[in-house]
N, C-alpha and C positions, 0 to 999 in steps of 0.2 A: 709678552706675546711670543709664541713659539712657532718657528718657521721650519718647514721640512723641504729639503731638496729631494724630490721623489725620483724613483727609478723610472727610466723611459721604457715603456712596455710595447710601444707600437713597432711593428715589423715593416721594413727592416729597421734594426735598432739604431737609435740616434745617439751620437756620442757627445753632443753638446750639453752644457749645463747653464742654468740661469746665474748661479753664483759660484765662481771658482774658489779654491781654498783660501787664497790670500784675501779675496774680497770678504769672505766669511770672517776671517780673523780681524780685519779692519772694522767691520760692522759691529762686532761684539765689543770693541773698544769704544766706538762712537756711541752706541746705544746699550748701556749696561743692562737695561731691562729686557733686552732681546735675547732669545735662545735660538740655536740652530741645531738641527739634527739632519743627518744625511742617510737616506735609505740606501742600504748596501746594493752595489751594482758592479758587474764585471765589464760593462760596456763603455763607461765614461772615458773621455779623454784624460780626465784627472781621476786616478784610481782611489780606492778607499784609503790607502795609506797616506796619500798626499793630504787628505782632510784630517786624518788622525794626527799627523805631524804638526798641524796648527791648532790642535786641541778641540777638534769638532767630533762629536759622538757619531759613530756609525751604528746603524740598527736595522733589523729586518722589520721593525714595527714602528710606524710613525703616526699611529692613530691618536696619540696624545698631543699632536701638533695642531695649531690653529690654521696656519696658512701653508698650502701645498704649492711648491714652485716647480713647474715642469716646462718642457719645450713643446713636444708634440702632443696630440690628442691622447687623453687617458682612456683606455678601454672601459666600457661601461661597468663591467664586473669588478674593476679595480677602484672605482670611485667610492670614497668614504663620505657618507651622508653628513650634512650639517657643517661642512668645512668651507673655507675660502680656497679657491683654486686659481692659479695663473698658468695658462698655456695657450698655444695657438689652437683655437677650436675649429677653425675653418667652417664657420656657420654664418658669418655676417653677410655673405653673398648668397645665402640660402642654398648652400651646397647640399644636394639631396642625400649624399652618402653619409652626412653627419646629422641628419634630422633626429634620428633615434638617440644620438649622444646628447643633444640639447634637451630633448624631452626627459631623458634620464636625469640630467642635471637639475631640472625643475622638480622632478618627482622626489629626488633625494635632498631637496632643500639646500642645494649648494650655491654659494655665491661665486659666479664665474667672472673672472677678470681676463679678458682676452688681450694678449700682448699687442695685437694689431690695432686695438682701439685705445691704447694708453697714450694720450696726447696732451699737449699744452692747451692753453685757452684759445689759441689760434687754429687748433686742429692739427698741428704738426706732430707726427709720431715721435715719441721719446725713446722707445726701445725697439730695436730692429736688428735683424741679421743681414739686411739688404746689401751693405757694403761688401760683406764677405761672399755673398752670392755673386756679386759683380766681379769680384777678384777671381774666384774659381771659374766663373762662366767665361771670362775672357781667356784665361789659360786653356780651358777646354776647347774654346773655339779654334785656337791655334793648333792644339793637339789634333782636333778633328780634321783640320785642313791638311795636316801632315799625313794622316791616314787616308783621307780622300784622294790626295794626289800621289800617295805612296812615295813622298819625297823625304820624310823624316819621321822619327818616332820619339815622342815625349812620354815619360813615365806618367802614370795617373797622379793627380794631385793628392789623393789620399795617402800615397806612400811617402810624400814629402813632408817636411816638418812644419814649415810656415811660409808666409808670403815671400820672404826673401829667397827661400829655396825655389819657389815657383819662378820668380824672376830670373834667378841664376840659370835655370833650365832653359828658359826662353832665349836668354842671351847666347846660348850655345848653338842655336840654329840660325840659318840664313834664309830669309824669305825673299821670293822674287818681288818685283815691283807691283804687288797687288794693292787693292783698295779695300778698306774695312769701314763699314758704316755702323755707327752706334746710335741707337735711339734712346732718348731720355736725358734728363739732367738732374736726377735725384740720386739717392744713396747707391742704388744698384748700378746705374750707369757710370757714376763717378768712381765706383770701385773698379769697374772695367777699365776706365780711363787711367787709373793708377797703374794698372798692369801694362797697358799699351805704352804709356810714358816710360815705365820702368824698364821695358825691354828695348827702348830707344826708337819707337815708331814715331814718325813725324806727324804732328797734327796740322791739318790745313782747314781753311774756311770751307763752308759747304759750296760757295760759288767756285772756288778753285778746284775743289773735289769734282764738281760736275763738269767743269769746262777745260781742265788742264790734264796733261799726261805727266807722269813723274818717273824718274829713274830709280825710285826707291819705294818701299812700302809706306803707305800713308793711311791716315784715318781721319774721319770727321765725326764730330758728336753733334747730333741734331735734335732740336726740340720740336714741339707739336706744330708750330707754324711753318716749319721747314718741310714736314712730311704730310701736312694737311693744308687744304685751301678752301676758302669760302666758295660756295657754289655760285654766288653772284659776283665773284671776282674782287670783292672789297677786302682790304687788309686792315684789320682792327687790332686786336691784341689777344694774348693767350687766354685772358679771362673770358673774352667773348667765346672762344672755343670751348672752354670748360662749361660755360653757362648755356651754350647753344650748339652742342655737338652735331645735331641733325642738320644744321646749316652748312656743314662742311663735308668735303669728300677727300678721299686719300690722294696724296700727291707723291707717294713713295716710289712709284715706278721710275721716276727720273734718276733716283739713286740705284734702283735695282739694275738699271741698264749699264751702270759703270762699276758695280761693286762685285767683289769676289766673296767676301765674308760679311754676314750681317749678324751683329750682336744686339739682341732685343732686350734692352734694359729699362723700358718705359713702363709707366703705369697705364693700364687700359681702363677707361671709364665706360659705364653703360651708355649706349647710344652713340659712341664715337665711331668714326669710320674704321673699317678694317685697314690694316697697314698694307698687306697685299693679299689678294684673293687667289683662289685656285685658277681662275681665268688669267690673272696676271702672271702666274707662274708658267702658264702655257705659252706666253708671248715669246716669240723667237729672240727678242731683245733682252729677255730676263737672264741676267748673267750670274746671279748669286749661286754658288755651289755649296756653301756651308752656312747654316743658320744655327746660331747658338741662342735659343729662346730661353733666357733666364726667367722671364716673366711667366712663361709656361701656362698660358691660357688655352686649354684644350679646345680644338676645333673652333678657334676664335680669330683674333685679328691677324695672326701669323698663320697663313693657310697650311703650311707644311707641318705644323704641330698637331699630329694626329693623336698623340698620347704622351704622357710623361715617360721619360726613360729613367734608368736607374744608375747609381754609381757603379754597380757591377757590370752593367751593359749600357753604356751611356749614349751610343750612337745608333740611329736607324736611318733608313733611306725613305724619301718621299718621291714616288713616281709622279712626275708632273703631268704625264699623259693620262693615266687612268685614275689619278688622285688616291692612290693606295700606298701602303707601306711596302718597301722593297729593300733589297740589299743596297746599302749606301754607296758601295763601290760601283754600282751600275752607272753607265755613262749618262743616262738621262735622269739620274736621281740627285736630289738635293740631300746632302748629309745633314741630319738634324741631331743636335745635342739639346735635349730638353729635360735634363735632370731637375726634379722639383725640390730637392733638398741639398743644393750645392754647398751651403756652409758646412754641412756635415763632412765634407772632404777636407776641411781645414778647421777641425773642431776646437782646438786650443785657442787659436787666434780669434775665432768667432765668439767663443765663450768669454774670453777676456774683454772684448769690445762690448758685447751685450751686457756683461756683468757690470762694467764700469758705469753704463748709463742707468742700469737698474738700481745700483747703489746710489747714484747721484739724484735720481728723480723719484723712484717709486718707494723704496724703503723709508725715506724720511717722512713720506705722507702718512705712514702708520703712527708716527710719533709726534707729528705737529698738528694733529687734528685735521689732516687733509686740507690745509689752508688754501692750496691752489686748485683744489677740485680734481686732482689727478685720479684718485681712486674712484670718485663718484662718476667721472666720465667713462672710466674703463670698466665699470661694473655692469655686466649684462643681465644678471639675474639676482633677485633678492626676495627672500621669504616665499620661495616657490613660484615667483612670477617674473616676467620680463620687466626690466626697468624702463622708464619712459623713453629713453633714447633708442631702445631696441624693441619697442612695441610693434614695429613693422614686421617682426619675425613671427608674430602670432599665427598668421595664416600658414606660414611655412611649417610651424610646429604642428598645426592642426591637419596638415596634409592637403590643404586647399591650394597650394602653389607647388 
């Protein structure tokens, strides 16, 4: 079976790869029946020569390959019919901007495997860039605070080499005794926690965070039952929240009243309460001045996220009074960092981490008969039709939703 690492064609260009050079070299030793070809590209974190050095062929033509490995969406005119493709399609939530892409995939008889739905039998994702989004997001939150308060300047993450360099830059600055709240307990949030710990920020319990004053910068990492509460006042468990989100209302304002920076690293499910609303942000007690929305759900649970920002221009302002975008330096503005491709600022680290999991979990499934069902669960399309697990997308494809 022949695999191709395809060129990333979406703009702005993505520098990440599914399989770094050393991973390719190791795979060829482990699976002698496997072939790998790399489509030539000038944008990758690992250039063409680094692949040549480990014996991987570089070519401008990968049409002879069976499996196409990419990161971001493939433009419709670049899709090769009758192939297997792996990439983040951004269609499983019925995103309207990619409806035509999914239609084209079906029309071209392509088997689509979306990285986002490659899971184990318990539904836990096996390959993801979330940790690196959290790492860069936390760094950017501190950088944004420095710019908002005009108290220090940090270089952009994209000009630094790796996570260690990011932490080294953070250690050079001195923060006042501010409070940072971090939502979520998954890969993204824990990536942010790594950075806050790495720079020496003290973690405190959410009770102490809410009720005590500190003479140093502190943070707290909170999960769904800390920033949501049942409407009837009962306290059950997080599974009740996931199963019955409409029975809950947001309880984040108690954190917003004492926080200076909010790092949003949570997963937001359909029907869950908003974390803070536009009305919440107008409350005189709402203290947050910097929001790093790593999750980046546009016009969703984090009211200040009006749009995604970019690596080139990562910060904009949210005017809490008239609910519009403004200069983030304005006094009544929340500074918003909502870059939606944060791992691309740390492309080598992100690719190495992602590649390790792809090598461990996904590639073996091609050579062991998919004994654990990894490929079957992640396959969205087959023979020009949606697979059973993704039949719910049919109305979306037909334009009925």
